[in-house]
C-alpha positions in Angstrom: -105.3 -2.0 -120.8 -106.7 -1.8 -117.3 -105.6 -5.1 -116.6 -102.2 -4.3 -117.6 -102.0 -1.4 -115.5 -103.0 -3.2 -112.4 -100.3 -5.5 -113.1 -97.8 -2.9 -113.0 -99.2 -1.3 -110.0 -99.0 -4.5 -108.1 -95.4 -4.9 -109.3 -94.4 -1.2 -107.9 -96.1 -1.9 -104.8 -94.1 -5.0 -104.3 -90.6 -3.4 -105.0 -88.6 -2.8 -102.0 -88.5 1.0 -100.9 -85.1 2.9 -101.7 -82.1 2.6 -99.1 -81.7 6.1 -98.0 -80.2 5.4 -94.9 -76.3 5.3 -95.3 -75.7 8.7 -95.0 -77.2 8.6 -91.7 -75.2 5.6 -90.7 -71.8 7.1 -91.7 -72.8 10.2 -89.9 -73.4 8.1 -86.9 -70.1 6.3 -87.0 -68.4 9.6 -87.5 -70.1 11.0 -84.4 -69.2 8.0 -82.5 -65.5 8.3 -83.7 -65.3 11.9 -82.9 -66.8 11.3 -79.7 -64.7 8.7 -78.8 -61.6 10.9 -79.8 -63.1 13.7 -77.7 -63.6 11.3 -74.8 -59.9 9.6 -75.1 -58.5 13.2 -75.2 -60.6 14.3 -72.0 -59.5 11.4 -70.0 -55.7 11.9 -71.0 -56.2 15.6 -69.8 -57.9 14.3 -66.7 -55.1 11.4 -65.9 -52.3 14.0 -66.7 -53.8 17.0 -65.2 -51.3 18.1 -62.5 -49.4 14.8 -63.3 -46.5 14.4 -65.7 -45.5 11.6 -68.2 -41.8 11.1 -68.9 -41.1 11.7 -72.5 -39.1 8.9 -74.5 -35.5 9.7 -75.0 -35.9 10.1 -79.0 -38.4 12.6 -78.1 -36.3 14.6 -75.5 -33.4 14.6 -78.3 -35.7 16.2 -80.9 -37.0 18.8 -78.0 -33.5 19.6 -77.6 -32.8 20.4 -80.8 -36.1 22.4 -81.1 -35.3 24.7 -78.2 -31.8 25.4 -79.5 -33.0 26.6 -82.8 -33.1 30.3 -81.6 -29.5 31.8 -82.7 -29.8 34.7 -80.2 -30.1 32.5 -77.2 -27.5 30.4 -75.3 -27.5 26.8 -75.6 -30.0 24.9 -73.5 -29.8 21.7 -72.2 -31.5 19.5 -69.7 -31.4 15.8 -68.0 -35.1 14.9 -68.3 -38.5 16.0 -69.8 -41.9 15.4 -69.0 -45.4 16.5 -70.0 -48.6 17.2 -68.4 -51.6 19.7 -68.1 -52.2 22.4 -65.6 -55.6 23.0 -66.9 -58.1 22.0 -69.4 -56.2 22.3 -72.7 -53.4 24.1 -71.4 -50.3 21.5 -72.0 -47.0 21.7 -69.6 -43.5 20.9 -70.1 -41.3 20.1 -67.1 -37.6 19.9 -67.3 -35.1 18.8 -64.8 -31.5 20.0 -64.7 -31.8 22.8 -66.8 -28.5 24.6 -67.9 -27.5 27.6 -70.2 -24.3 27.5 -71.3 -22.1 28.8 -74.5 -19.3 26.6 -76.3 -16.9 29.3 -77.0 -16.7 30.6 -73.3 -17.5 27.6 -71.0 -19.3 29.5 -68.9 -23.3 28.9 -67.8 -26.0 29.0 -65.3 -27.6 25.9 -63.5 -31.1 25.9 -63.0 -33.2 23.3 -61.0 -36.9 22.2 -62.2 -38.3 24.3 -65.0 -42.1 24.1 -65.7 -43.9 25.9 -68.3 -47.4 26.1 -69.3 -48.7 26.8 -72.6 -51.7 28.5 -73.7 -54.0 25.8 -75.0 -56.1 27.6 -77.4 -52.9 28.8 -79.5 -51.1 25.6 -79.0 -53.8 23.5 -81.1 -53.4 26.0 -83.9 -49.5 25.0 -84.2 -48.3 28.4 -81.7 -46.1 27.7 -79.1 -46.8 30.8 -76.6 -45.9 30.5 -72.9 -48.7 31.3 -70.6 -46.8 30.8 -67.4 -43.5 29.7 -66.1 -42.1 28.2 -62.7 -38.6 27.5 -61.8 -37.2 25.9 -58.4 -33.7 26.3 -57.7 -31.5 28.5 -59.4 -27.8 29.7 -58.8 -26.7 33.0 -60.6 -23.3 34.5 -60.3 -23.6 38.5 -61.2 -20.5 40.3 -61.7 -20.3 44.3 -61.5 -17.1 45.2 -63.7 -14.6 47.8 -63.1 -16.4 50.0 -65.8 -19.7 49.8 -63.9 -21.4 47.2 -66.4 -23.0 43.9 -65.0 -22.1 40.3 -66.1 -25.2 38.3 -65.8 -23.3 35.0 -65.4 -23.0 33.8 -68.8 -21.9 35.0 -72.1 -23.8 34.9 -75.4 -21.7 34.7 -78.7 -24.6 35.1 -81.2 -25.5 38.9 -81.1 -26.4 39.3 -77.6 -23.6 40.3 -74.8 -24.5 39.5 -70.9 -22.2 42.6 -70.1 -24.9 45.3 -69.9 -25.2 48.8 -68.2 -28.2 49.1 -65.9 -30.1 51.0 -68.4 -29.5 47.9 -71.1 -30.5 45.5 -68.6 -33.9 47.0 -67.9 -34.1 47.7 -71.9 -33.7 44.0 -71.8 -36.3 43.1 -69.4 -39.0 45.4 -71.0 -38.1 43.9 -74.6 -38.7 40.6 -73.4 -42.4 41.3 -72.1 -43.2 43.5 -74.9 -41.9 41.1 -77.5 -45.1 39.6 -79.4 -43.9 35.8 -79.0 -44.3 36.4 -75.2 -47.9 38.6 -75.2 -49.6 35.5 -73.7 -47.3 35.1 -70.6 -49.3 36.0 -67.7 -47.0 34.8 -64.6 -43.5 33.9 -64.0 -42.0 32.3 -60.6 -38.6 31.4 -59.4 -38.0 29.7 -55.9 -34.6 29.5 -54.2 -32.6 31.9 -55.9 -29.2 32.1 -54.7 -27.3 35.1 -56.0 -23.6 35.7 -56.2 -22.7 39.3 -56.3 -19.1 40.1 -57.0 -18.1 43.9 -57.0 -14.7 44.3 -59.0 -15.2 48.1 -58.9 -14.8 47.7 -55.2 -13.4 44.6 -54.4 -16.4 43.2 -52.6 -18.5 40.2 -52.8 -21.5 39.1 -51.4 -24.0 36.1 -51.4 -27.9 36.4 -51.3 -29.8 33.3 -50.6 -33.4 32.0 -50.1 -34.6 34.5 -53.0 -38.0 34.6 -54.6 -38.7 36.5 -57.9 -42.1 37.0 -59.1 -43.4 38.8 -62.8 -47.0 39.3 -63.6 -48.8 40.6 -66.3 -52.3 42.3 -65.4 -54.0 44.5 -68.0 -51.0 45.1 -70.3 -48.9 46.2 -67.1 -46.1 44.3 -66.1 -44.9 43.8 -62.4 -41.5 42.3 -61.3 -40.4 41.5 -57.9 -37.4 39.8 -56.3 -36.8 39.3 -52.4 -33.6 38.1 -51.3 -31.9 37.8 -47.9 -28.1 38.6 -47.3 -26.1 36.3 -45.6 -24.1 38.5 -43.4 -23.8 36.5 -40.3 -25.5 39.0 -38.2 -28.3 38.2 -35.4 -30.9 40.0 -37.5 -31.5 39.1 -41.1 -30.6 41.4 -43.8 -32.9 41.5 -46.8 -33.5 43.3 -50.2 -36.7 43.6 -52.0 -36.5 44.9 -55.3 -39.5 45.9 -57.8 -40.2 47.1 -61.0 -43.4 47.8 -62.8 -44.1 49.4 -66.6 -46.7 49.3 -69.2 -44.8 50.9 -72.0 -41.3 50.4 -73.4 -38.8 52.7 -71.7 -41.1 54.2 -69.0 -41.5 52.4 -65.6 -40.8 52.6 -61.9 -38.2 51.0 -59.9 -38.6 50.5 -56.1 -36.4 48.6 -53.4 -37.0 48.1 -50.1 -34.0 47.1 -47.6 -33.9 46.3 -44.0 -30.6 45.8 -41.7 -28.4 46.5 -44.7 -24.7 47.7 -43.8 -24.5 51.4 -44.7 -21.1 51.0 -46.3 -22.1 48.0 -48.6 -24.9 50.4 -50.1 -22.9 53.6 -50.2 -20.4 51.9 -53.1 -23.4 51.0 -55.0 -24.3 54.4 -56.6 -22.9 58.0 -56.8 -25.7 59.3 -54.9 -25.0 57.0 -52.0 -21.4 57.4 -51.6 -21.6 59.5 -48.4 -23.0 56.4 -46.8 -19.4 54.8 -46.9 -18.6 57.1 -43.7 -21.6 55.7 -41.7 -20.5 52.6 -39.6 -24.0 50.8 -38.9 -26.8 49.1 -40.4 -29.8 50.7 -42.3 -33.7 49.9 -43.5 -35.7 52.2 -46.0 -37.0 52.5 -49.3 -35.6 53.7 -52.5 -37.9 54.6 -55.7 -37.0 56.1 -59.0 -39.1 56.5 -62.2 -37.7 55.5 -65.8 -38.6 57.6 -68.6 -37.4 57.6 -72.2 -35.0 54.5 -71.2 -33.2 56.5 -68.7 -33.5 56.5 -64.9 -34.7 60.1 -63.4 -35.0 61.4 -59.8 -34.2 59.0 -57.1 -36.2 59.4 -53.9 -34.9 57.8 -50.6 -36.1 57.5 -47.1 -33.2 55.9 -44.6 -33.6 55.0 -41.2 -30.4 54.3 -39.2 -30.0 52.1 -36.2 -27.5 52.8 -33.5 -23.9 53.4 -35.1 -21.3 55.9 -35.5 -20.0 58.4 -38.0 -16.5 57.9 -39.2 -14.4 61.2 -38.6 -11.2 60.0 -40.4 -8.0 58.8 -39.7 -6.8 60.0 -36.1 -10.3 61.4 -35.2 -12.6 60.2 -32.9 -15.8 58.8 -34.5 -19.3 60.5 -33.6 -21.5 57.9 -32.3 -25.3 58.2 -32.8 -28.3 56.2 -31.1 -30.8 57.0 -34.2 -30.6 58.9 -37.5 -33.0 59.3 -40.2 -33.1 61.5 -43.5 -35.2 61.7 -46.8 -33.8 63.2 -49.8 -34.0 63.1 -53.5 -31.4 62.9 -56.3 -31.2 64.2 -59.7 -28.6 62.5 -61.8 -28.4 65.3 -64.3 -27.4 67.9 -61.8 -25.8 65.7 -59.6 -28.0 67.1 -56.9 -29.1 65.9 -53.7 -31.9 67.8 -52.3 -32.1 66.9 -48.9 -35.9 67.3 -47.0 -34.8 66.1 -43.8 -31.5 65.2 -41.7 -32.3 64.1 -37.8 -29.5 62.8 -35.6 -29.9 61.9 -32.0 -26.7 60.8 -29.9 -25.3 61.1 -26.5 -24.3 64.5 -27.6 -27.9 66.0 -28.4 -30.2 66.2 -31.2 -30.1 67.9 -34.5 -32.7 68.5 -37.2 -31.7 70.0 -40.6 -32.4 70.4 -44.5 -30.6 71.7 -47.4 -29.0 70.2 -50.5 -25.4 69.3 -52.0 -24.0 68.9 -55.2 -21.8 66.1 -55.8 -18.0 66.1 -56.7 -17.1 63.6 -59.4 -13.5 63.9 -60.2 -12.2 60.5 -60.3 -11.9 58.2 -63.5 -14.5 56.0 -63.0 -17.0 58.5 -62.5 -19.5 55.8 -60.7 -18.7 57.2 -57.1 -18.6 60.8 -56.0 -15.4 62.0 -54.6 -17.0 64.5 -52.2 -20.0 67.2 -52.0 -20.7 70.6 -51.2 -23.3 70.8 -48.8 -25.8 73.9 -48.2 -27.1 73.3 -44.9 -29.8 75.0 -43.0 -30.2 73.7 -39.5 -33.8 74.3 -37.9 -32.7 73.4 -34.6 -29.9 71.6 -32.6 -29.7 70.8 -28.9 -26.1 69.9 -28.1 -25.0 68.6 -24.6 -21.6 69.4 -22.9 -18.6 67.8 -24.7 -15.1 68.2 -24.4 -15.0 71.1 -27.1 -17.5 72.9 -25.1 -18.2 73.2 -21.3 -22.2 73.8 -21.6 -25.2 72.9 -23.2 -25.6 74.5 -26.5 -28.8 75.4 -28.6 -28.4 76.4 -32.2 -31.2 77.7 -34.5 -31.7 79.2 -37.8 -28.1 78.2 -38.9 -27.1 78.2 -42.2 -23.6 77.2 -43.7 -21.9 75.9 -46.8 -19.5 73.0 -46.0 -17.1 71.3 -48.4 -16.7 67.4 -48.1 -13.6 65.6 -49.3 -14.2 61.8 -48.9 -10.3 60.5 -49.6 -8.6 61.7 -47.6 -11.6 62.9 -45.4 -11.4 66.6 -44.9 -14.3 68.9 -43.8 -14.0 72.7 -44.6 -17.0 74.5 -43.1 -17.3 78.4 -44.6 -19.1 81.1 -43.3 -21.7 80.0 -40.7 -24.7 82.1 -39.5 -26.3 80.8 -36.6 -28.3 81.8 -33.5 -26.6 80.2 -30.6 -28.1 80.3 -27.3 -30.3 83.0 -28.5 -27.3 85.1 -29.7 -26.0 85.5 -33.3 -22.7 83.9 -34.3 -21.3 84.8 -37.8 -17.8 84.0 -39.6 -16.4 80.9 -38.1 -14.4 78.6 -40.3 -13.6 75.2 -39.4 -11.5 72.2 -41.0 -11.5 69.2 -40.0 
């Protein structure tokens, strides 16, 4: 028995050990395969980072079909498409010759080079989420229609119209950034923007060139800013900067900075500014308004005027001034201007006043004021001798109610209480 056991032990010792390394070998091969994929992807990202690769025509055709699957947007077309990476795992799509158009109307907007960067972390899960956009070159036609609404340059036949009121325009802007599909969008840029603005209500047209548009999202707050230069042909450039900030749908702040803009051009844009149509000269300054519950509330303005003249109406000599300034606020609900300061300097002298005015809107369109009733308090006025009075005049503690009708221009001055050269003057009525 012992001999048989010894032979079996020898046979067991002579048998080769079991083959257990095949699992490790497969794991090694899989690891090398995955490493190769990651390496190739890394090399592809490195090669395409800040570079682009033109897509084949067949893929461009499929991309064009994919971009036009949204029924509530105009048809999008482009001349060429390229792909690349702006940062690690953030794919980039570059479209040349982009155009938005509508088959039914034949109208459209031509753009230049559009670059869209997508959120890489969402892209690998199959979610297409824009992270930033950049556009170089755009020509936009904006029309203010007779009813006061705005046509933004092209019509959309499927549920959305681009003929909108001012409040509707801002509602669309807020809705775009609040939309869940665009939550990842952090930055948008447009350079070399040309805006052709036609005002059918007042039969005027302007061209703004060299524009820049910026949109940024920071900690839930969206900031929009557009800067434009008005092609006026003057020696000094005329510029307009408009900004809008909001964090909640329907609540935001609108601001505008203007420089060397003709007062008459600004006066025909809003009811609160109609009186500027009687200023022959340029102005600079800033305007601000808050948007609450989807409507703009009080407007605050600071305007500085250079040398110019006040139009006195047909048959009357205009009143020249060398410098003027005003601070005021406007309540659209009450159609009331609260004037904190009116400061005028001219060859006739100086005047400093404050007060308030109620706007008169009797016209059918209702977009411009027909006149105002002005309650004025003159803090001080020093008037030089003129053809109407022989000696210098000093006025203080003056109050008066004045009715101004714009077309035709007529000024009715009610009771005046004032201290003139130290004496009290009462019950003076003037009509111009």
